[in-house]
Structures are given as structure tokens and as C-alpha cells.
C-alpha positions as CSV (number, residue, x, y, z in Angstrom):
1,M,124.8,-71.0,107.8
2,R,126.9,-73.2,105.7
3,S,128.9,-69.9,104.4
4,V,129.7,-68.6,108.7
5,V,130.8,-72.4,108.3
6,L,132.9,-72.2,104.5
7,L,134.1,-69.1,106.6
8,G,135.6,-70.5,109.3
9,A,136.9,-73.7,108.0
10,A,138.9,-71.1,105.2
11,A,140.6,-69.3,107.8
12,L,141.4,-72.9,110.0
13,L,143.6,-73.2,107.0
14,A,144.6,-70.0,106.5
15,G,146.1,-70.3,110.1
16,C,147.8,-74.3,109.5
17,H,150.5,-71.5,106.9
18,A,151.3,-69.3,109.8
19,E,154.3,-68.9,110.6
20,P,155.8,-70.1,114.1
21,P,156.6,-67.8,116.8
22,P,159.5,-66.0,116.6
23,K,162.5,-67.7,119.7
24,P,165.3,-65.6,120.5
25,L,168.3,-65.9,118.6
26,T,171.8,-66.1,121.2
27,P,174.5,-63.7,120.8
28,Q,176.6,-66.4,119.8
29,Q,173.7,-66.8,117.1
30,S,173.3,-63.6,116.3
31,A,177.3,-62.9,116.1
32,A,177.2,-64.9,112.7
33,L,174.7,-63.4,110.6
34,K,175.8,-61.4,108.1
35,P,174.3,-59.3,104.8
36,A,174.0,-61.4,101.6
37,N,174.9,-57.6,99.9
38,A,179.0,-56.8,100.4
39,K,178.7,-53.3,100.7
40,L,175.6,-53.4,103.5
41,A,178.3,-57.0,105.0
42,G,181.1,-54.1,105.2
43,L,178.6,-51.2,106.9
44,Y,177.3,-54.2,109.1
45,E,181.0,-55.1,110.8
46,Q,182.6,-51.6,110.7
47,A,179.0,-49.7,112.4
48,C,176.4,-52.0,113.9
49,K,177.7,-55.2,115.0
50,S,179.6,-54.5,117.7
51,C,175.9,-53.6,119.8
52,H,173.4,-55.0,117.9
53,T,175.4,-59.0,118.6
54,V,176.1,-58.2,122.4
55,A,173.2,-58.5,124.4
56,D,174.1,-56.0,127.5
57,T,174.6,-53.3,125.1
58,G,170.6,-53.0,125.8
59,A,170.3,-53.0,121.6
60,P,168.0,-55.8,120.3
61,L,170.0,-59.0,118.4
62,T,170.8,-58.5,114.6
63,G,167.7,-62.1,113.6
64,D,166.2,-61.6,117.2
65,R,163.0,-61.4,115.9
66,T,160.9,-61.8,119.4
67,K,163.1,-57.9,119.5
68,W,162.3,-57.0,116.4
69,D,159.0,-57.6,115.6
70,P,157.8,-55.3,118.1
71,R,159.6,-52.2,117.1
72,W,159.2,-53.4,113.1
73,A,155.5,-52.9,114.0
74,K,156.3,-48.8,114.4
75,G,157.0,-48.9,110.8
76,E,160.3,-49.1,108.6
77,E,159.7,-45.2,108.1
78,A,160.6,-45.3,112.1
79,L,163.1,-47.4,113.3
80,L,165.2,-45.6,110.3
81,N,164.8,-41.8,112.1
82,S,166.2,-43.6,115.3
83,A,168.7,-44.7,113.4
84,V,169.2,-41.6,111.6
85,Q,168.8,-39.3,115.0
86,G,169.4,-41.7,117.6
87,F,167.5,-43.3,119.5
88,R,168.4,-43.7,123.4
89,G,172.5,-45.2,123.8
90,M,172.2,-45.2,120.2
91,P,173.9,-42.6,118.4
92,A,172.9,-40.5,115.3
93,G,173.8,-42.5,112.8
94,G,174.2,-45.3,114.6
95,Q,178.5,-44.8,113.9
96,C,177.4,-44.9,110.1
97,F,178.9,-42.1,109.0
98,A,179.7,-43.8,104.8
99,C,175.5,-45.0,105.4
100,T,173.2,-43.4,102.7
101,P,169.3,-43.5,103.6
102,D,169.5,-46.7,101.6
103,D,171.9,-48.4,103.4
104,Y,170.1,-47.8,106.8
105,R,166.8,-49.6,105.0
106,G,168.7,-52.4,103.9
107,L,170.7,-52.4,107.2
108,I,167.6,-52.2,109.5
109,R,165.5,-54.7,107.3
110,F,168.5,-56.8,108.1
111,M,169.2,-56.8,111.4
112,A,165.5,-56.8,111.9
113,G,164.4,-60.4,110.0
114,R,163.2,-58.6,107.2
115,D,165.3,-59.3,104.5
116,K,164.2,-62.5,102.8
């Protein structure tokens, strides 16, 4: 019984350090974000920002974990495949003609709020 109580207490303490639930971002907050990596920042400005900072496009806003977390749960490779092959309104390659697979991965991590 004592071990059950200790395990319960440990679980409660672990929950205290959990991330707070994400909050939606506004398009203005999203537009203010940019990758720290200069190469990715240039690619993002040219290919991603015009859709991923405008709510009416249907694309998840950059940095908005409320929209990106369910997508992220599908796995990074699934997101990479969607970017490369296109998905719904997003054209194949996301209009990034200079992007390598590693560039796409970096851009996806950035936009999904997972680049930290």
C-alpha cells in the first residue's frame, strides 16, 4: 500500500512540471516568428510565410501548437511526406524549389514550434 501511495505522489509531482497547454496564436504573433538559422529564415520567407501566417489559407499558423500538435503526433516523416508531395491546398514542395529534405525538416520543426 505504501508503494502505491509513493507512486501516486511521484505521478502528481511529475505532473507539476508538465508543459502548460498551448494557446492559439494570432496571425500577427505568427508573422513575428522567424527561424534562427539564416538559411532556413530565407527559405521560410520565400516559400512558407505567405501561407503559414494567414489564417484564411487553411494552413496551420507558424508556431501555433494548438494546430501543429495533432499533426506532429502523426510523426515527423508524415509531415515531411506531406510537404514534399503536397497536401490539400499545399502544392508539392510547398513552393520551396531550393529545399532539401533536411531544410524541410528544419522548417517543419520551426513552424510546429518544435525547434527548441
